[in-house]
C-alpha positions in Angstrom: 100.8 114.2 71.3 104.1 115.6 70.2 105.6 113.5 67.4 109.3 112.9 66.9 111.0 113.4 63.6 110.8 109.7 62.4 107.1 109.5 63.3 106.3 112.7 61.4 108.2 111.3 58.4 106.2 108.0 58.6 102.8 109.9 58.5 104.0 112.2 55.7 104.9 109.3 53.5 102.3 107.4 51.4 102.5 103.6 51.5 101.0 101.0 49.2 100.6 98.6 52.1 97.2 97.0 52.9 94.2 97.3 50.6 90.7 96.3 51.5 89.1 93.6 49.3 85.5 94.0 47.9 84.8 90.3 48.7 86.6 88.2 51.3 86.5 84.5 52.1 86.2 85.0 55.8 88.2 87.5 57.8 91.6 87.7 59.6 91.3 89.0 63.2 94.3 91.0 64.1 94.5 91.7 67.9 96.2 94.9 68.9 98.8 94.5 71.7 98.9 98.3 72.2 102.6 98.5 71.5 104.0 100.1 68.4 106.6 97.4 67.7 104.0 94.7 68.0 101.7 96.7 65.8 104.2 96.8 63.0 105.1 93.1 63.2 101.4 92.0 63.3 100.6 94.3 60.4 103.3 92.6 58.3 102.0 89.1 59.3 98.4 90.1 58.6 99.4 91.6 55.2 101.1 88.4 54.2 98.1 86.2 55.2 95.7 88.6 53.5 97.5 88.5 50.2 98.0 84.7 50.3 94.4 83.8 51.4 92.5 86.8 49.9 91.0 87.8 53.2 90.2 91.1 54.8 91.7 92.2 58.2 89.7 93.3 61.2 91.5 94.8 64.1 90.4 94.3 67.7 91.7 97.0 70.0 90.7 98.6 73.3 92.3 101.9 72.2 90.5 105.1 71.2 90.5 106.2 67.6 92.9 109.1 68.3 95.6 106.8 69.7 98.9 106.7 67.9 98.6 102.9 67.3 95.2 103.3 65.6 96.5 106.1 63.5 99.4 103.9 62.4 97.0 101.1 61.3 94.9 103.6 59.4 97.9 105.1 57.7 98.9 101.6 56.5 95.5 101.1 55.0 93.5 99.2 57.6 89.9 100.3 57.9 87.9 97.8 60.0 88.2 98.2 63.8 86.2 96.6 66.6 86.4 97.5 70.3 87.3 95.2 73.2 85.8 95.3 76.7 85.0 98.8 77.8 82.1 100.6 79.6 80.3 101.3 76.3 80.5 97.6 75.3 79.0 96.6 78.7 75.9 98.7 78.1 75.7 97.8 74.4 76.0 94.1 75.1 73.8 94.0 78.2 72.9 90.3 77.7 76.6 89.3 77.7 77.1 91.5 80.8 74.4 89.6 82.7 75.7 86.3 81.5 79.3 87.2 82.6 78.0 88.1 86.0 76.2 84.8 86.5 79.0 82.7 85.2 81.5 84.5 87.5 79.3 84.0 90.5 79.2 80.2 89.8 83.0 80.3 89.4 83.4 82.0 92.8 81.2 79.5 94.6 83.2 76.7 93.1 86.5 78.2 94.2 85.1 78.5 97.8 83.9 74.9 97.7 87.1 73.6 96.1 90.2 75.8 95.5 92.1 77.9 93.0 93.5 74.7 91.4 90.0 73.8 90.4 89.6 77.2 88.9 92.8 76.9 86.9 91.8 73.6 85.3 88.1 73.8 85.2 86.8 77.3 84.7 85.4 76.9 81.2 83.2 78.9 78.9 81.7 77.1 75.9 83.8 74.1 77.0 87.1 76.0 76.6 89.3 76.5 79.7 90.1 80.1 80.5 90.9 79.8 84.3 94.7 79.6 83.8 94.7 82.8 81.7 92.6 84.7 84.4 94.7 83.2 87.2 98.0 84.3 85.6 96.6 87.8 85.1 95.5 87.9 88.8 99.0 87.0 90.1 100.9 89.2 87.7 101.2 92.2 90.0 101.7 92.9 93.7 102.9 89.3 94.6 99.3 88.1 94.7 100.5 84.5 94.2 101.7 84.5 97.8 98.3 84.9 99.5 95.6 83.7 97.1 92.2 85.1 98.0 88.9 86.1 96.5 88.9 89.9 97.0 87.5 92.8 95.0 90.4 92.8 92.6 89.9 89.2 91.7 86.1 89.5 91.4 86.5 92.5 89.1 89.0 90.7 87.0 86.9 87.6 86.8 83.8 89.4 85.7 85.6 91.7 83.1 87.6 88.7 81.7 84.4 86.6 81.4 82.7 89.4 79.6 85.6 89.9 77.3 85.6 86.2 76.5 81.9 86.2 75.6 82.3 89.4 73.5 85.2 87.9 71.5 83.2 84.7 70.9 80.5 86.9 69.5 83.0 88.6 67.2 84.4 85.3 65.9 80.9 84.3 64.8 79.7 87.7 63.6 82.7 88.4 61.4 83.4 84.8 60.3 86.9 84.8 61.6 89.0 82.0 60.2 92.6 83.4 60.8 93.9 85.0 63.9 97.0 87.1 64.5 97.9 88.2 68.0 100.9 89.9 69.7 101.2 87.6 72.7 99.7 84.4 74.0 99.5 85.4 77.7 96.9 86.6 80.1 93.1 87.1 79.9 93.3 90.1 77.7 92.2 90.3 74.0 95.3 88.4 72.6 95.3 85.5 75.0 91.5 85.0 74.8 91.4 85.2 71.0 94.3 82.7 70.7 92.6 80.3 73.1 89.4 80.4 71.1 91.2 79.9 67.8 93.3 77.0 69.2 90.2 75.1 70.4 88.3 75.7 67.2 91.1 74.6 64.8 91.4 78.1 63.5 94.9 78.9 62.1 96.6 81.4 64.4 99.9 83.2 64.4 101.9 85.1 67.0 105.5 86.4 67.1 108.1 85.1 69.5 111.8 85.9 70.0 113.9 83.0 68.7 117.2 84.8 69.6 118.5 88.3 70.1 118.4 88.9 66.3 115.6 86.7 65.1 111.8 86.5 65.4 109.8 83.3 64.9 106.2 83.1 64.0 104.5 80.5 66.3 101.1 78.9 66.1 99.1 76.9 68.6 96.7 73.9 68.7 95.2 72.2 71.7 98.1 69.8 72.1 100.8 72.5 72.0 98.7 75.1 73.9 99.5 73.7 77.4 103.0 72.7 76.7 104.2 76.0 75.4 107.4 76.8 73.7 109.6 76.8 76.8 107.9 74.2 79.0 109.5 72.0 81.6 109.6 68.6 80.0 112.3 66.8 81.9 111.1 64.8 84.9 114.2 65.6 87.0 113.8 69.3 86.4 110.1 69.2 87.3 111.0 67.2 90.5 113.4 70.0 91.6 110.9 72.7 90.6 108.2 71.3 92.8 110.5 71.8 95.8 110.6 75.5 95.2 108.7 77.6 97.9 108.1 81.3 97.1 109.3 83.7 99.8 106.6 85.5 101.8 108.9 88.5 102.2 108.1 91.6 100.2 
């Protein structure tokens, strides 16, 4: 990869940024959003939490070790990395792979017997709902919200998302995660899943949000705030009008 002038300057400069602790009272899980701007913001948040709470940072990412994002983390002093859902993890965690397949099959049968609204509200793993995250990911592209169906794309997404959920549950327990920093709260990728698990287990979590064109806020979720969101439709009259909306079937 050809680096621009500013990037070369970054890597040629030594920084006293993050330093690993010999002993740590639990760990901070920082979830990589795979965007450089989010990487810098999350690194700053994680650094502040690490210094205040005397905890080490573990980075969860799907990226390879030679990716620019990972190189940036390492240059800032971060050393501990764990991988998200990929082919290697499926074989390495074969028990979780089998479990994700069975859980997904049960979910598909329930959708066929009931509907996708059941899935959104009631698809749970370890008593935590994840159906809405998977559903939102499913309809994100190709106007899939117009004609909801169980097809290859949905089945693949369901199985891979379920595996990812089980894997991140395992990481929470294995690495004694008691603080979480994510780049976004949406979809059934690493960030959305980690934030959902943290929220339901009363684990303090942090994620950046744009407060205005010039300001960034640091938000946090708990179970109560999780389903309201920062920009929810609270007003009854607005909701009444919103329900009248019918999406167009035209491409």
